[in-house]
Structure formats: C-alpha cells, structure tokens
N, C-alpha and C positions, 0 to 999 in steps of 0.2 A: 587982401590980407594973406600974409605968408602963413602957410601951414607948418607947424612945428611937429617933427616926429618924436614921439616918446618911446623910450626904450622900456621893455618890460622884462621881468625876470620871474622865473619859477621859484617857488618856496625852496626847492632843493638847491638851486644856485645861490639864493641869499644865504641859507644855512652853511653851505660850503664856504662862501665868502667870509662869514662870520667865524667859522672854525680856523680859517687861515690867518686869523689876526693874532694867534698865539705863535711865539717864536722861542726856539731854543737858541740861547745865546752863549757863544764860546769866548771867555774872556782871557786877555793876556795875563800871565803870572810870571813869577820868577823861579818856579821850580819845575816846570815841565820843559823837556827838550822838543826841538822841532820834530825829531824822529818819533818820539812818543805820541805827539799830538797827531801826526800824519798816520801812524800805526792805528790809533783809535778811530780816527775818521774812516779809514778803509775797512777796518775789521768790524766796527759796530754800526756804521752808517752806509756802507757799501759805496763810498766815493772812490773814484779812481785815484791813482796815485798823484796825477797832475792836478785834479780837483783839490785833493787833500793839501798838497803843497801850496796852492793859490790861498786857500782858507788859512793856512798857517801863517803865511806872509801877510795876509790881510790883518789877522789878529795881532801879529807882531808890530805892524805899522800903525794900525788904527786903534788898537786896544780891545776890540771886540769884533765879532762877526756872527750873523745869523747863520746857523748851520742846519735848521730844520724848522719847517712850519707845519702846523696842524692842530689836531685836537689835544686838549690837555692831557688826557689819559696817555696817549702815544708819546707826547713829549716828556711827561713824568717818567715814563719807563726808560727812555734814552737818557734823561737827566741822571737818573740813578745809576745806570750803567757807567756813564762817563764820570760821574763823581767817584765811583768805586775805582775808576782808573787813575784818579788823582787830578782830573782836569777841573777847571773852574768854569762851571756853567750855570745858567739861570733861565727861568722862563719868564717872558714878558708878553 
C-alpha cells in the first residue's frame, strides 16, 4: 500500500491565507489619465514606476486589476485614499 504524505498547516498559516482572500481592485474608467493612475500607485502603494505602468496598462486592456491583497481594514484604508484621488476601486 502506497503511503500518502499529508500536508499540515499552522493556525497562523491558515489565518494568513484567509486574510489574503480580500483584494483591492482597480477598475478602468473614462476620467482618469494614465499619469494620474501611475502617480497614485507610486505615491500611495509604493509601487515602482515600471510596476505602476504595468498595472495601468493591465487595467486599460483587461478592465480591472488586483492592486493589493490583505485584511479588510488595511484594504479599506487604501480604498478610501484612492477614492479620494478619484480612482475607481472596490474590495472583493
């Protein structure tokens, strides 16, 4: 009989995994420029310029992009900041 190896996880690993199910989504819209989106991603989320440009193009071509994962409190704070900047964002 073949022995099956079972993976085990600590409670902390499971909770971290569940926390990361929350995503901050940036949506394409008709009123923000590429420059403004890139500026916001660099300024508020500490992305590099090249990362921010890739995200902006992804949003433009695909309609949306996950820009951050984590707990709801943290995502809610970033959502508020980006909404104040005029970006279209949601948490899922």
